[in-house]
N, C-alpha and C positions, 0 to 999 in steps of 0.2 A: 340152563334150560336148553334142551336139544331143539334142533330146527323144527318148527311147528308147521309142517306142510300139510296140505289136504288135497283132495282129488274130486274132480267132477268129470264124469264120462271118461275116466281113465287118464285125464290130463292133470298133471301135478301143478299146484298153485302154492305160492308163498304168501302173497298178499291176500287179505280178507276184505279188501275194499274194491267194490265194483263201482265205477264212476260213469255217469252219463256225460255226453258231449254237447248237450244243448244249453241255450240260455246264457252263455258266457258273453261278457261285454265285447270281447275281441278274440281273434285267434291266438294272439300272444298270451293273453291271460288264461285262455283255455289250456294251452300247452304247458304253461308254468304250473297251473293248478294240478293238472294230471301228473306232472313230474313230482310235485310235492306230495301227492296222494300215495305214491308208490304202487298204484293200481296196475294190475296186469291185464284186466279185462275191461274193455270199453263197450258201452252200450249206446245205441242210437236208434231212432225210428227209421225203418226202411223207407217210409214215404218221404224222408228228407234226403235220400241218397239217389243219385243218378245211376240207376241200375244198368243203363245202356253203356256207361263208361265209368265204372267204379274207380279205375286207376286215375281218372282225371277229376274225381269229385272233390270239391273244396274241403269238405269235412274230413275226408280220409287223408288228403294231402297234408294236413297240419300235423298228422302223426306218422307221416311216411318215414320209413327207416327204423321205427321203433318196434320192439318185439311184443306187440300186444295181441291178445286174443279178442276177436270181435264177437259181441253178443247183440246182433240186430234184434229189434223187437217189432211186434206187429201192431203197435199203437195206431189207432184209427179204425181198426177192425171192430165190427159190431156183431159178427157171427163167426162160428167155427170155419165155415167155408171161406170167408174172406181172409182169416188168419192163415189158413193152410195155403191158400193161393199166394199170399204175400211171402210166406216162408219158402215156398218152392221157387219163387222168382229170385229171392235173395241167394239161395244155394246155387241156382243155375248161373247167377252172375259171378260166382266165385267168392262171394263175401265170407260165408261161414256155413258150417253145418250145425252150429249152435244157434238156437233160436229161443228168444224170450216170448212166450205166448202172452199177449196182452189184449184182452177183448173186453170192451166196455160198451154197454147198451144205454147208459145214461150220461149225457154230455155234461150235466151239472155236477154230478158227484164223481164221475169217472171210476166208479167202483167196478171191479171185475165181475163179469157174468159167469157164475159158477158152472152152469150146465154147458155153455158153449166152450168154456175153458177146458173142461174135462174132455169134451168131445174132440176138440182140436188136438189136445195132448195125445189122446189115444191114436189118432190118425197119424200124427207126425212121428211118434215113436215107432210105429210100424214101418214108416218110410225111412227110418234110419237117422233121424235127426237127434241131436242131443238137446232135449227139451227142458227148459226152465220156465215153468208157468208162474205168472204173477197172479195171485189169488187173494181172497179175503183171509182173515185170521180164524177160520173155522177148522178146528182140529180134525173133524171127520172128512171134510173136503180135502184137506192137505194129505191125509192118509190115502184117500182115493186116487189122488194125482200121483202119489208115490207108487201105488199099486198098478197104475196105468203105465208106469215106466219112466216117469220124470227123473232126470238125472239129479235135479235139485228142485226144491219147492220154495217159492218166494212169497210168503204172506206179507201183506201190507201192515204197517204199524198204524196208519191213519190214511185218509184219502190223499191222493197224489198232490204234492205241492203245498199241503196245508201247514206243514211244520208243527203239527200238534203233538208229535211224539208218540210213544206207544200207548194207545188208548186202552188196550186190554193185555197187560203183561201176563196175566194168568193163562190166557189162551196161547200166547206165544210159548210159554213154558211147557204147556201140555203138548204142543206141536213138536217141540224139540224132544221131549221125553219119548214120544211114540215113533219118531222118525228113524229110518235107517239110511236116509240120504241127507246131504247137506241142506240145512234150512238157512235161507238168506233173507233178512228183513229188507223189504223193498217198499218205499213210499211212505211219506208222512213224517219222517225224521226231520228235526230242525236244528239240533245243537249237539255239541260234543257229549253233553249229559245224556241225551237220548241214545246216542250211539253206545256209550259205555253201558247203559242199562240193557240194551239189546244183547251185547256181547256177554254180559253177566248172566243173562238168561240161558246162555249156552248155544246161541245161534252160531253158525259157521262163518257168517260174514254179513255185510250190509251193502246195499246198492243205494247210491245217492246221486242226485244231480242238482235239484233246486237249492238245497241248503248250502251248497258250495258255490254254484254259479251265481246265485242272487245275493250272496253275502256282500257286505261293503268291501271286503278284501278277500276275493275268492281263493287266492293263492295261500294266504295265511290260514283261512278256514280249512282248506284241503289238508294242510299239515295238522291242524287241530283234530280233524276227524280221524286222520291216520293214527295219531297218538292215542286218541280215545279208543279206537279199535284195539290197539295193542294193550292199553291199560285194562280194558274190560275183559279181554281174553285172558290176561294173566290173572286177574281177579277171579274169574270163573275157574280156571285151572287150579288156583291155590286153595279154593274152598272157603267160603265166607263162614263166619261164626253164626250159630243159630240165634234167632231172635228170642228175647226173653221179656217177660212183663215187668220184672223188677231188676234192681241194680245188682251188680256182681263186682266185688272189688278186684282190681287188676293186680294187686299185690297182697300176699298172705300176711297174717299177723306175725308169723315167725320172723319176718324181715325186720321187725321193730324190737325184737328181744335183745337187750344189752347184756352181754356176758362180762 
């Protein structure tokens, strides 16, 4: 199998695992889990970063010297205006021109606000950001975000942190079929089985934080998730057999003929 690279905003990626940096029990465990994940892209909430002195921020210091691409997110924003302001602050501080638009109007469900997300995406794309919006698994909305200029679209499998897995695989499959940009499943995954299922649906990658950071052994779980991504991707590329209602023998009768 040739090298399976992919691209976002003109940037080449090898790993299909985006990993979050929050919730880990210690900086050491965080660093080891990131290493085991093989991730090239790290995401974190901008509100957790000291934008006045990013070079001294403790979160970023733990990955200092590593060749990561940062994907700051606008978690905590409840309107497009708030998300745009947060994104501008992050870029002005030198963090990144990549931004994960994350806008939630309901603190209980943390489900993304579709109208505000689309509005923020349109504004930030015009300002030259590489925008990766977190959204619901609505195929029409995902297409609208792509048309607005999103470099990748990130539908949730289930509400953030629930670990429920992919609640609507049919929709995720439709989103992938219609997309001309990478689709990255973000939020709600809980196990390696969930990850494999996502990759077998044809998504380009997955973003995870809670299922790794809150596992009993985050380092080993990070490795499991990396291997699940690889297995699911290979399965998707190989092409699964079609489903049938009835049995089909795996060996023909001719093999049993004695000459």
